[in-house]
FINU-98167 format. One record per atom (N, C-alpha, C, O): residue in three letters; x, y, z. Coordinates in steps of 0.1 Angstrom, whole numbers, plus 2048, in hexadecimal, padded with zeros to 3 digits. Example, Ala and Ser with C-alpha at 12.3 -4.5 7.8 and 13.67 -1.06 7.14 Angstrom:
BEGIN
ALA8847C784EALA87B7D384EALA8847DF84EALA88E7DF855SER8807EA847SER8897F5847SER88180084FSER88680B850
//
This chain:
BEGIN
MET3B0704418MET3BD70B417MET3BB71740DMET3B5716403LYS3C1722412LYS3C072E40ALYS3C972E3FFLYS3D572B400THR3C47323F4THR3CD7323E8THR3D573F3E8THR3D27483EFLYS3E073F3DFLYS3E874B3DELYS3E07563D9LYS3E27623DDGLU3D67533D0GLU3CE75E3CAGLU3C57643D4GLU3C47713D4SER3C075D3DDSER3B77623E8SER3BF76A3F1SER3BA7753F7LEU3CC7663F5LEU3D476D3FELEU3D877B3F8LEU3D87853FEASP3DB77A3EBASP3DF7873E4ASP3D37913E4ASP3D579D3E5LYS3C778B3E2LYS3BB7943E1LYS3B979A3EFLYS3B57A63F0ARG3BB7923F9ARG3B8797407ARG3C37A140AARG3C07AB411LYS3CF79F406LYS3DA7A9408LYS3D77B6401LYS3D97C1407PHE3D27B53F5PHE3CE7C13EDPHE3C37C93F4PHE3C47D53F5LEU3B97C23F9LEU3AE7C8400LEU3B37CF40DLEU3AE7DA410THR3BC7C8414THR3C17CE420THR3C97DB41DTHR3C77E5424VAL3D17DB413VAL3D97E740FVAL3CF7F240AVAL3D17FE40ELEU3C57EE403LEU3BB7F83FELEU3B47FF40ALEU3B280B40ALEU3B07F7413LEU3A97FC41FLEU3B2805427LEU3AE81042CLEU3BF802428LEU3C980A42FLEU3CB817428LEU3CB82242ELEU3CB81741BLEU3CD823413LEU3C182C415LEU3C2838416LEU3B5826415LEU3A982E417LEU3A8834424LEU3A4840426ALA3AD82D42EALA3AD83243CALA3B783E43DALA3B4848443VAL3C383D437VAL3CD847437VAL3C785342FVAL3CA85F434SER3C0851424SER3BB85C41DSER3B0864425SER3B0870424CYS3A885D42CCYS39E863435CYS3A586C440CYS3A0877443ILE3AF866445ILE3B786E450ILE3BD87B44AILE3BC885450ILE3C387943EILE3C9885437ILE3BE88F434ILE3C089B436ALA3B288B42FALA3A789442CALA3A389B438ALA3A08A7438MET3A2894444MET39D89A450MET3A78A5455MET3A38AF45AVAL3B48A2453VAL3BF8AB458VAL3BE8B744FVAL3BE8C3454VAL3BD8B6442VAL3BC8C1438VAL3B08CA43CVAL3B18D643CTYR3A48C343ETYR3988CA441TYR39A8D244ETYR3968DE44FTHR3A08CC458THR3A28D3465THR3AB8DF464THR3A98EA469VAL3B68DD45CVAL3BF8E8459VAL3B98F4452VAL3BA8FF456LEU3B18F0447LEU3AA8FB440LEU3A0902448LEU39E90E447LYS3998FB451LYS38F901459LYS39690A463LYS390915466ARG3A2906468ARG3A990F471ARG3AE91B46AARG3AE926470ILE3B391945EILE3B7925456ILE3AB92F454ILE3AD93B455HIS39F929450HIS39393244FHIS39093945BHIS38D94545BTYR391932467TYR38E939474TYR398944477TYR39594F47BLYS3A5941474LYS3B094B477LYS3AE95746ELYS3AF962473GLN3AA955461GLN3A8960458GLN39D96945DGLN39E97545DGLY392962461GLY38696A466GLY38A971473GLY38697D475GLU39296B47BGLU396971488GLU39F97D485GLU39E98748CTHR3A897C47BTHR3B1987478THR3A9993474THR3AC99E479TYR39F99246BTYR39899E467TYR38E9A3471TYR38B9AF472THR38999A479THR38099E484THR3889A748ETHR3849B1493ASN3959A3491ASN39E9AA499ASN3A19B8493ASN3A19C249AILE3A39B8486ILE3A69C547FILE39A9CE480ILE39C9DA483VAL38E9C947EVAL3829D247FVAL3819D748DVAL37E9E348FGLU3839CE497GLU3819D24A5GLU38B9DD4A9GLU3889E64B1GLN3979DD4A3GLN3A29E64A7GLN3A09F349FGLN3A49FE4A5ALA39B9F2493ALA39C9FE48AALA38FA06489ALA38FA12486VAL3849FF48BVAL377A05488VAL370A09495VAL36EA0249ETHR36CA16495THR365A1C4A1THR357A2049CTHR356A27491ILE34DA1D4A3ILE33FA2249FILE33DA2E4A8ILE33CA2D4B5GLN33BA3A4A2GLN33AA464AAGLN32CA4D4A6GLN327A4A49CPRO327A554AFPRO31BA5C4ACPRO31EA674A2PRO32AA6A49FALA314A6C49CALA315A76491ALA31DA82497ALA31BA864A2GLN326A8748EGLN32FA92492GLN328AA0490GLN32DAAA496VAL31EAA0488VAL318AAD484VAL309AAC487VAL302AA3483VAL304AB648EVAL2F6AB7491VAL2F0AC2489VAL2F4ACD48APRO2E6ABF480PRO2E0ACA478PRO2DBAD5480PRO2D4AD348ATHR2DDAE147BTHR2D7AED482THR2D1AF6477THR2D1AF246BGLU2CBB0147BGLU2C5B0A471GLU2CFB0F467GLU2CCB1145CGLU2DCB1146CGLU2E6B16464GLU2EBB0C459GLU2EFB1144EILE2EAAFF45CILE2F0AF6452ILE2E5AEB44FILE2E8ADF44DSER2D9AF044ESER2CEAE744BSER2CCAE243DSER2C7AD743AASP2D0AEB433ASP2CEAE7425ASP2D9ADD421ASP2E4ADC427ALA2D6AD4417ALA2DEAC9413ALA2ECACD410ALA2F6AC6413GLU2EEAD8408GLU2FBADC403GLU304AE040EGLU310ADC40FALA2FFAE9417ALA307AED423ALA30AAE242CALA315AE1431MET300AD942EMET302ACD436MET30DAC4431MET316ABF439ALA30EAC3424ALA318ABA41EALA326AC0420ALA330AB9421GLN327ACE420GLN334AD4422GLN339AD2430GLN345AD0432VAL330AD2439VAL333AD0448VAL335AC144AVAL33FABD451ASP32DAB9445ASP32DAAB447ASP32DAA343AASP322AA1434PRO339AA0434PRO339A9A427PRO332A8D426PRO32EA8841BARG32FA86431ARG328A7A431ARG319A7B431ARG311A71432ALA314A87431ALA305A8A432ALA2FDA82429ALA2F2A7D42CASP301A8041CASP2F9A79412ASP2FAA6A414ASP2F3A6340DTRP303A6541DTRP304A5741FTRP2F7A51425TRP2F4A46423MET2EFA5A42CMET2E3A55433MET2D8A52429MET2CDA4E42EASN2DAA5441CASN2D0A52412ASN2CDA4340FASN2C3A40409ASP2D7A3A413ASP2D4A2C410ASP2D8A2441CASP2DEA28426ARG2D4A1741CARG2D4A0E427ARG2E3A0D42DARG2E5A0F439ASP2ECA09424ASP2FAA08428ASP300A1542EASP307A15437GLY2FCA20428GLY301A2D42CGLY2FEA3043AGLY306A37441GLN2F3A2C43FGLN2EFA2F44DGLN2F8A28457GLN2FAA2D462ASP2FEA1D453ASP308A1645CASP316A1C45AASP31DA1E463ALA319A1E44DALA326A2444AALA328A3244FALA334A36453TYR31DA39451TYR31EA47456TYR325A48463TYR32CA52466TYR323A3E46BTYR328A3E479TYR336A3747BTYR33BA36486MET33BA33470MET348A2C470MET354A3546FMET354A3E467TYR35DA33478TYR36AA3B478TYR376A31479TYR376A29481ILE37FA3346FILE38AA2946EILE397A2F474ILE39BA3A471ASP39DA2847CASP3AAA2C482ASP3B6A27479ASP3BBA1C47BPHE3BAA30470PHE3C4A2C467PHE3D2A2B46DPHE3DBA24468ASP3D4A32478ASP3E1A30480ASP3E2A22484ASP3EDA1C483ALA3D7A1C48AALA3D8A0F48FALA3DAA05483ALA3E19FB484LEU3D3A08478LEU3D59FF46CLEU3E39FF467LEU3E99F5463LYS3E9A0B466LYS3F6A0D460LYS401A07469LYS40CA04465GLU3FEA06476GLU4079FF47FGLU4099F047BGLU4139EA47DGLN3FE9EB476GLN3FE9DD472GLN4039DB464GLN40A9D2461ASN3FF9E545BASN4039E444DASN4049F2447ASN3FA9F8446SER4109F6444SER412A0443FSER40CA06431SER40BA1142CASP4099FA42BASP4039FB41DASP3F49FE41DASP3EEA00413CYS3EE9FF429CYS3E0A0242ACYS3DDA10425CYS3E3A1A42AILE3D3A1241CILE3D0A1F417ILE3C1A22419ILE3BCA2D416GLY3B9A1841DGLY3ABA1B41DGLY3A3A0F424GLY3A9A06428TRP396A11424TRP38DA07429TRP380A07421TRP37CA1141CILE37B9FB41EILE36F9FA416ILE3649F341EILE3669EA426TYR3579F941DTYR34C9F4424TYR3419F3419TYR33E9FC412ALA33A9E7418ALA3309E540EALA3279D9412ALA32B9D141BCYS31C9D840BCYS3139CC40CCYS30F9C941ACYS30F9BE41FGLY30A9D3421GLY3059D142EGLY3109CD438GLY30C9C7442GLY31C9D0436GLY3279CC43FGLY32D9BF43CGLY3379BB442ALA3289B8431ALA32E9AB42EALA33C9AD428ALA3449A4429ILE33E9B9423ILE34C9BD41FILE34F9C9428ILE34A9D4427ASN3599C7430ASN35D9D143AASN36C9CF43DASN36F9C9447LEU3749D4434LEU3839D0434LEU38C9DC431LEU3889E542BPRO3999DA436PRO3A39E4432PRO3A79E2424PRO3A69D741EILE3AC9EC41DILE3B29EC410ILE3C19EF410ILE3C59F9417VAL3C99E7409VAL3D79EA409VAL3DB9ED3FAVAL3D49EB3F1GLU3E79F33F9GLU3EC9F83ECGLU3FA9F13EAGLU4029F03F4SER3FC9EC3DESER4099E63DBSER40D9E83CDSER4049E73C4SER41A9EA3CASER41F9EB3BCSER4209DD3B6SER4219DC3AAASP41F9D23BFASP4209C53BAASP4129BF3BAASP40C9BC3C4SER40C9BE3AESER3FE9BA3ADSER3FB9AC3B1SER3EF9A83B3GLN4059A43B3GLN4039963B7GLN4059943C6GLN40098A3CCTYR40B99D3CDTYR40F99B3DBTYR4039983E4TYR40298E3EBTYR3F99A13E4TYR3EE9A03EDTYR3E39963E7TYR3D89953EELEU3E69903DCLEU3DD9843D9LEU3E09783E2LEU3D89703E4HIS3EC9783E8HIS3F196D3EFHIS3F59703FDHIS3FB968404HIS3F397D402HIS3F798140FHIS3EC988416HIS3E599040FASP3EA986423ASP3DF98D42AASP3E499B42FASP3EE99F42BPHE3DB9A1437PHE3DE9AF43CPHE3EB9B0444PHE3F19BA445ASN3EE9A544AASN3FA9A4453ASN40699F44BASN41199D451LYS40599F43DLYS40F99B434LYS41498C436LYS41F989434LYS40B98443BLYS40D97643CLYS40796F430LYS3FC97242CGLN40E96442BGLN40895D420GLN3FA957423GLN3F895242ESER3F195941ASER3E395541DSER3DC954410SER3DD95C407PRO3D494940EPRO3CC948402PRO3C1952400PRO3BC9543F6TYR3BE95940CTYR3B496440BTYR3B9970405TYR3B29783FFGLY3C6973406GLY3CC97F401GLY3C798B409GLY3C3989415CYS3C5996403CYS3C19A2409CYS3BA9AB3FFCYS3BD9AA3F3VAL3B19B4403VAL3AB9BD3FAVAL3B59C83F7VAL3BA9CE3FFTYR3B89C93EATYR3C39D23E6TYR3C09DA3D9TYR3B89D63D1THR3C89E43D8THR3C99EC3CBTHR3D79EE3C8THR3E09ED3D0GLU3DA9F03BBGLU3E89F23B6GLU3ECA003BAGLU3E4A093BDALA3F9A023BAALA3FFA0F3BEALA3F9A1B3B6ALA3F7A1A3AALEU3F5A253BDLEU3EEA313B6LEU3F8A3D3B6LEU401A3E3BEASP3F6A453ABASP3FEA513AAASP3F8A5D3B2ASP3FFA663B5ASP3EBA5C3B5ASP3E4A673BCASP3DDA613C8ASP3DDA553CALYS3D6A6A3CFLYS3CFA653DBLYS3C4A5C3D7LYS3BEA5D3CCPHE3C1A523DFPHE3B8A473DCPHE3ABA4B3D7PHE3A6A473CDILE3A4A543DFILE396A573DBILE395A623D0ILE38AA653CCTYR3A1A663CBTYR3A1A703C0TYR3A6A693B3TYR3A8A703A9SER3A8A5C3B3SER3ADA563A8SER3A4A4A3A3SER39FA433ABASP3A2A49396ASP39CA3D391ASP3A4A31394ASP3B0A31391THR39FA2739ATHR3A7A1C39ETHR39EA0F39FTHR392A1039FALA3A5A043A1ALA39E9F73A3ALA3A29F13B0ALA3AE9F23B4ILE3999EA3B6ILE39B9E33C3ILE3989D43C0ILE38E9D13BBTYR3A19CB3C5TYR3A09BD3C2TYR39E9B53CFTYR3A49B93D9GLY3969AB3CFGLY3959A23DBGLY3909953D7GLY3889933CEHIS39598A3DEHIS39197D3DBHIS38297B3DEHIS37C9823E6HIS37C9713D7HIS36F96C3DBHIS37195F3E1HIS3729543DBMET37195E3EFMET3739523F6MET36694A3F8MET35C9503FBLYS36893D3F8LYS35C9343F9LYS356934407LYS34B930409ASN35E939411ASN35893A41FASN352948422ASN35194C42DASN34E94F417ASN34895B418ASN35096641FASN34C96C429THR35C969419THR36497341FTHR36A97B413THR368978407MET371986416MET37798F40CMET36C995403MET36399B409PHE36D9943F6PHE36499B3EDPHE3589923E8PHE3529953DETRP3569873F0TRP34C97D3ECTRP33E9833E9TRP33797E3E0LYS33A98D3F0LYS32C9923EFLYS32A99A3E2LYS31E99C3DEPHE33499F3DCPHE3339A73D0PHE32C99F3C4PHE3269A53BCVAL32D9923C4VAL32798A3BAVAL31798B3BAVAL3119893B0ASP31298F3C6ASP3039913C7ASP2FE99C3BFASP2F299E3BDTYR3079A53BATYR3039B03B1TYR2FE9AB3A3TYR2FA9B339BLYS2FF99E3A1LYS2F9999395LYS2E999A396LYS2E299A38CASN2E599C3A2ASN2D699D3A5ASN2D39AC3A7ASN2D89B23B0GLU2CA9B139EGLU2C69BF39FGLU2C09C33ACGLU2C29CE3B1GLU2B99BA3B2GLU2B29BD3BFGLU2BD9BF3CAGLU2BB9C73D3PHE2C89B83C9PHE2D39BA3D3PHE2D99C83D1PHE2DC9CF3DBTYR2DB9CC3C5TYR2E09D93C2TYR2D79E43C8TYR2DB9EE3CELYS2C99E23C6LYS2C09EC3CBLYS2C19EE3DBLYS2BF9F83E0GLU2C59E33E1GLU2C69E33F0GLU2D49E93F4GLU2D59F03FETYR2DE9E73ECTYR2EB9EC3EFTYR2F29F33E3TYR2FA9ED3DCPRO2EE9FF3E0PRO2F2A053D3PRO2FFA0C3D4PRO304A123CAALA306A0C3DFALA313A133E0ALA31DA0B3E9ALA31AA023F0VAL32AA0F3E7VAL334A0B3F0VAL33AA173F7VAL33AA223F1TYR341A15402TYR346A2040ATYR355A1E40CTYR35AA13410ILE35DA28409ILE36BA2840AILE370A32414ILE36CA3E413PHE378A2E41EPHE37DA37428PHE38CA38426PHE393A2E423THR391A44427THR3A0A46426THR3A4A5142FTHR39BA58435GLU3B1A53431GLU3B6A5E439GLU3B3A6C433GLU3B3A7643AASP3B1A6C426ASP3AEA7941FASP3A0A7C41EASP39CA87419GLY397A73423GLY389A75422GLY381A6841FGLY388A5E41CASP374A6941FASP36CA5D41DASP362A5F412ASP35DA6B410ARG360A5540AARG357A573FEARG34DA4C3FDARG34FA40401ARG341A503F8ARG337A463F4ARG337A453E5ARG337A4F3DDTYR338A393E0TYR339A363D2TYR32CA2F3CDTYR328A253D2GLU326A353C3GLU319A303BEGLU31DA253B3GLU324A283AAILE318A193B4ILE31BA0F3AAILE312A1239DILE306A1439EPHE319A12392PHE312A15386PHE313A0A37BPHE30DA0A371SER31B9FF37ESER31C9F4375SER3209E837CSER3299E8385ALA31A9DC379ALA31D9CF37EALA31E9C5373ALA3149C436BSER3299BE372SER32A9B4367SER3339A936CSER33B9AA375TYR33199D366TYR33B992368TYR33E98C35BTYR33698B352LEU34B989359LEU35098434CLEU35C97B34ELEU36397D358PRO35E972345PRO36A96A345PRO377972345PRO37797D340VAL38296D34BVAL38E97434CVAL39397933FVAL39898433DLYS392970335LYS397973327LYS38F980322LYS39598731AASP383981326ASP37B98D321ASP37F99A327ASP37C9A5322ILE385999333ILE38A9A5339ILE3959AC330ILE3949B832FGLU39E9A432BGLU3A89A9322GLU3A19AF315GLU3A59BA310ALA3969A9311ALA38F9AE305ALA3889BB308ALA3889C4300LEU3839BC315LEU37D9C9319LEU3879D4319LEU3849DF315GLU3939D131DGLU39E9DB31EGLU3A19E030FGLU3A39EC30DLYS3A19D7306LYS3A49DA2F8LYS3989E22F2LYS39A9EC2EAGLU38C9DF2F6GLU3809E62F1GLU3809F52F5GLU37B9FD2EDTHR3869F8301THR385A06306THR392A0D302THR393A19305GLU39CA072FBGLU3A8A0E2F7GLU3A4A1A2EEGLU39CA172E4GLY3A9A252F0GLY3A7A312E7GLY39AA382EBGLY397A432E5MET392A332F4MET386A3A2F8MET389A45302MET393A4330AASN382A50302ASN384A5A30DASN37CA55319ASN374A4B318LYS37DA5B324LYS377A56331LYS368A56330LYS361A4C335ALA361A60329ALA353A5F328ALA34EA53320ALA344A4D323GLN356A50315GLN352A4430DGLN354A37315GLN34CA2E314VAL35FA3731DVAL361A2B325VAL356A2932FVAL352A1D331ILE352A33335ILE347A3233FILE33AA2D338ILE334A2433EGLU337A3232DGLU32BA2D326GLU32CA1F322GLU323A17322HIS339A1B31EHIS33BA0D31AHIS339A04326HIS3339F9325LEU33EA08332LEU33DA0033ELEU32E9FF342LEU32A9F4346LYS327A09341LYS318A09344LYS311A0033ALYS3079F933ESER315A0032ESER30E9F7324SER3119E8326SER3089E0322ARG31B9E532DARG31F9D7330ARG3199D233DARG3199C6340SER3129DB344SER30C9D8351SER3019CD34FSER2FA9CD345LEU2FF9C5359LEU2F49BB359LEU2E79C1359LEU2DD9BC354TYR2E69CE35ETYR2D99D535FTYR2DC9E4360TYR2E79E7364ASP2D39EC35DASP2D49FA35DASP2D2A0036BASP2C79FE370MET2DBA06371MET2DAA0C37EMET2D5A1A37EMET2D2A20389GLY2D5A20373GLY2D0A2E372GLY2D8A38379GLY2D3A4337DVAL2E5A3637AVAL2EEA3F381VAL2F5A48377VAL2FBA4336DGLU2F4A55378GLU2FCA5E36FGLU30AA5F373GLU30DA6037FVAL313A5E36AVAL322A5E36CVAL328A68363VAL325A68357SER331A70369SER338A7B362SER347A77360SER34CA70369PRO34DA7C355PRO35CA7A354PRO363A80360PRO36FA7C362ASP35DA8A367ASP364A90372ASP363A8737FASP36AA8A389ASP35AA7D37FASP359A7438AASP365A6B38BASP36CA68382VAL368A67398VAL372A5D39AVAL36CA4F399VAL361A4C39FILE372A46391ILE36CA3938FILE374A2E397ILE380A2D397LEU36CA2639ELEU372A1B3A6LEU36DA0E3A0LEU361A0C39ETHR377A0539ETHR3749F8398THR3769EE3A3THR3819EE3AALEU36D9E53A5LEU36E9DA3B0LEU36E9CD3A8LEU3659CA3A0VAL3789C43ABVAL3799B83A4VAL37B9AC3ADVAL3829AD3B7THR3739A13AATHR3759953B2THR3729893A8THR36D98B39DCYS37597D3ADCYS3729713A5CYS36496E3A5CYS35C9713AEGLU35F96739AGLU351963398GLU352955391GLU357954386TYR34C94B398TYR34F93D393TYR34393738CTYR34492B388SER33893D38BSER32C936385SER32E933376SER32792A371THR33793A36FTHR33A937361THR34893435FTHR34E937355GLY34F92D369GLY35D92A368GLY36593536EGLY36193B378ASN371937369ASN37A94136EASN37694F369ASN37B95335FSER36E955370SER36996236CSER36B96D377SER37096A382ARG368979374ARG36998437EARG35C98C37FARG35698F375MET35998F38BMET34E99938EMET3549A638EMET35D9A9396VAL34F9B0387VAL3549BD386VAL34A9C7388VAL33F9C8382LEU34C9D0392LEU3439DB395LEU34A9E8392LEU3569E9394HIS3439F238DHIS3489FF38BHIS340A09393HIS333A08393ALA346A1239AALA33FA1C3A3ALA345A293A1ALA350A2A39CLYS33EA343A4LYS343A413A2LYS340A4A3AELYS337A483B6THR349A543B0THR347A5E3BATHR34CA6B3B4THR353A6B3AASER349A763BBSER34EA833B6SER35DA843B6SER363A7F3BFGLY362A8B3ACGLY371A8C3ABGLY376A983B2GLY382A9B3B2LYS36DAA03B8LYS371AAC3BFLYS378AAA3CCLYS374AA13D4LYS383AB23CELYS38AAB03DBLYS384AB93E5LYS389ABA3F1
//
C-alpha cells in the first residue's frame, strides 16, 4: 500500500516535470520569436541597401588635363578614397537619398566602414532616445537605428557623434569594437560618410573603450579646453598611436557603440576630415 508520503512525493515530481516541460516550451517559443526578429531586422536593412545603394563605374576618367592629384580631387572629390582597401569599394557607391527619405524623412546620411560590415543609413533626431528603440521604419525594435542628434549645420561640416547598438548577432555598430586591435585599424583606417551635400572620407585618429561613468569624467576633463587641446587629449587616450595629424580646422566625427568585455562600457572612435566646403 502506498503511503501518503509517497503519494505526495510522486505528485510533487509530476508537477515539477510538468513545470519543466512548460518552461522548455516557453524557451523554445522565445527563441523562435527572437530568431524571427533577428531575421526580419536583417531583411529590413538588406532591403534598404538593395533599394538605396547603386554600384556605378567611375564617373571621372583621368586625362592629361586633370592628371595631377590636386586637379583630380577638384573634379572627383572621391579620388583619394582609392588609397585604402575600403575606399576602393566605397568609391563606386552612390546613395539614392530620395528613396531613403520616402521611407524616413529623418535620414541625413549613410555610413560605410569595416569592409562593408557596417553599411547603413544614418538618421537625425532631436530626441536622443527615440532611435535607440526604433528602427529605420520607425517601428519599435531592440536594434534601434544608427543616429545622430539634431544638428545646427550641415552634417559633414559639423563636429558630431553617431551612435549605434552593438548587437550580439553581428549587426549595427558591432564591428567597431575590433578597433581595439591595431592590426584591424591598419586594414580599415577610415570610415566613409555619404550625404546629399557631398561625401567624405574620415581618417580615424583615436580608439578607446571606457566604462559609461568615465565618459562623463571625460567630458569634465575637456571642459574649458579649446579644440586643439581637446584633439590632443582624445589622441592621448587612444589605445595606440595612429600617427594621424589633426587640425582644429578639421571636422571631428565621433562613433559610439557598446563594449561588453569590461561590463557596461562604450567603444569610442574619433575620426577627422577636412572642414572645407
